[in-house]
C-alpha positions as CSV (number, residue, x, y, z in Angstrom):
1,M,-106.4,-169.2,53.9
2,R,-106.9,-165.8,55.6
3,V,-108.7,-165.9,58.9
4,F,-109.6,-163.1,61.3
5,I,-109.0,-163.5,65.0
6,P,-110.6,-161.3,67.7
7,A,-108.1,-159.9,70.1
8,T,-107.3,-157.2,72.6
9,L,-104.5,-154.8,72.9
10,E,-103.1,-156.8,75.8
11,D,-102.8,-159.8,73.5
12,L,-100.1,-157.9,71.5
13,F,-97.8,-158.5,74.5
14,L,-98.2,-162.3,74.5
15,E,-95.6,-164.6,73.2
16,K,-98.1,-166.3,70.9
17,V,-101.4,-165.3,69.3
18,P,-104.0,-166.4,71.8
19,A,-106.0,-169.6,71.1
20,R,-109.4,-168.4,69.9
21,Q,-112.0,-169.3,67.4
22,A,-111.2,-167.4,64.1
23,V,-113.7,-165.9,61.8
24,V,-113.4,-167.4,58.3
25,P,-114.6,-165.3,55.3
26,E,-117.5,-166.8,53.5
27,V,-116.9,-166.2,49.8
28,T,-120.0,-167.1,48.0
29,L,-119.2,-165.5,44.6
30,T,-116.1,-165.5,42.5
31,G,-113.8,-162.6,41.8
32,A,-111.5,-160.3,43.7
33,E,-114.4,-158.0,44.8
34,A,-116.3,-161.0,46.3
35,V,-113.2,-161.9,48.3
36,E,-112.8,-158.3,49.5
37,V,-116.4,-158.1,50.6
38,A,-116.1,-161.4,52.4
39,D,-112.9,-160.3,54.2
40,F,-114.6,-157.0,55.2
41,E,-117.5,-158.9,56.7
42,A,-115.3,-161.4,58.5
43,T,-113.2,-158.5,59.9
44,E,-116.4,-156.9,61.2
45,D,-117.6,-160.1,62.8
46,A,-114.2,-160.6,64.5
47,S,-114.3,-157.0,65.7
48,I,-117.7,-157.7,67.4
49,L,-116.1,-160.7,69.1
50,S,-113.3,-158.4,70.1
51,L,-115.9,-156.1,71.7
52,E,-117.2,-159.1,73.7
53,L,-113.6,-159.8,74.9
54,L,-113.3,-156.1,75.9
55,R,-116.6,-156.0,77.6
56,E,-115.6,-159.0,79.8
57,T,-112.4,-157.3,80.9
58,E,-113.1,-153.5,80.4
59,Q,-109.6,-153.0,79.3
60,K,-108.1,-149.6,78.8
61,P,-107.5,-148.2,76.2
62,A,-110.8,-149.5,75.0
63,R,-110.1,-150.5,71.4
64,R,-111.1,-153.4,69.2
65,V,-108.3,-155.5,67.8
66,V,-108.5,-158.1,64.9
67,L,-105.6,-160.1,63.8
68,A,-105.5,-161.2,60.1
69,A,-103.6,-164.4,59.8
70,D,-102.8,-166.8,57.0
71,V,-103.2,-170.5,57.9
72,K,-103.6,-173.8,56.1
73,N,-106.6,-174.8,58.3
74,P,-108.7,-172.5,60.4
75,D,-108.5,-174.9,63.3
76,E,-104.8,-174.1,63.7
77,V,-105.8,-171.0,65.6
78,L,-107.4,-173.1,68.4
79,N,-103.9,-174.0,69.6
80,G,-102.5,-170.5,69.4
81,L,-100.4,-169.2,66.5
82,N,-96.9,-167.9,66.1
83,W,-96.9,-164.2,65.4
84,N,-95.3,-164.8,62.0
85,K,-98.6,-166.1,60.7
86,V,-100.2,-162.7,61.3
87,K,-100.2,-160.6,58.2
88,A,-102.0,-157.5,59.7
89,I,-103.1,-156.1,63.0
90,L,-106.3,-154.1,62.8
91,V,-107.0,-151.7,65.7
92,D,-109.4,-149.0,66.5
93,G,-108.1,-145.4,66.5
94,P,-108.4,-143.3,69.7
95,E,-111.6,-141.6,68.4
96,A,-113.5,-144.9,68.7
97,E,-112.7,-145.4,72.4
98,P,-115.8,-143.5,73.8
99,F,-118.0,-145.6,71.7
100,V,-116.4,-148.8,72.8
101,E,-116.8,-147.7,76.4
102,T,-120.5,-147.1,75.6
103,V,-120.7,-150.8,74.8
104,Y,-119.3,-151.5,78.2
105,A,-121.9,-149.4,79.9
106,A,-124.9,-150.8,78.0
107,Q,-127.6,-152.1,80.4
108,T,-130.1,-153.5,77.9
109,Q,-129.8,-155.4,74.6
110,D,-131.2,-152.4,72.7
111,E,-128.5,-150.1,74.2
112,A,-125.9,-152.7,73.4
113,D,-127.1,-153.0,69.8
114,E,-127.1,-149.3,69.3
115,A,-123.6,-148.9,70.8
116,V,-122.2,-151.7,68.6
117,S,-123.7,-150.1,65.6
118,E,-122.0,-146.8,66.5
119,V,-118.7,-148.6,67.0
120,L,-118.9,-150.3,63.6
121,E,-119.0,-146.9,62.0
122,Y,-115.3,-146.7,62.8
123,I,-113.0,-148.4,60.4
124,L,-110.1,-150.3,62.0
125,E,-106.7,-149.0,61.3
126,W,-104.3,-151.4,59.5
127,Y,-100.8,-152.1,60.9
128,A,-98.3,-154.6,59.5
129,L,-97.0,-157.2,61.9
130,E,-93.6,-155.3,61.8
131,E,-95.5,-152.4,63.6
132,K,-96.5,-154.6,66.6
133,K,-93.7,-153.0,68.8
134,L,-95.0,-149.5,67.8
135,L,-98.5,-150.5,68.9
136,Q,-97.1,-151.9,72.1
137,R,-95.4,-148.6,72.9
138,L,-98.6,-146.7,72.0
139,V,-100.6,-148.9,74.4
140,K,-98.1,-148.4,77.2
141,T,-98.1,-144.6,76.8
142,E,-101.9,-144.4,76.7
143,V,-102.7,-146.4,79.7
């Protein structure tokens, strides 16, 4: 079962995937397209949770991160996962950073809602797990 775990760039440096509640796609129809839509929606939901993590810490660079992992039971993620369960790392590109920072700065719920809507216009970039070291190097050079 594919699950989507909200994360931060700092999490990419941890020995294990952090223990967090995963977003499980809700497939209500049958067919490949239904699964694709459910995965997209779950990724988006996890990216919003990633924004919440970022807002708490105001990490730089300010980018959403979602980890797509294959597990037998979604509760597995509550104990942390080995990185080999992660099938993809989804990360904002640098062009999304100013919009993520706008979420940090939001003072009202309306401002936050508008900022989140703007961030969601940016599609997360897909990286294979094998590219984790590349992402780590990019993070170190951008900080």
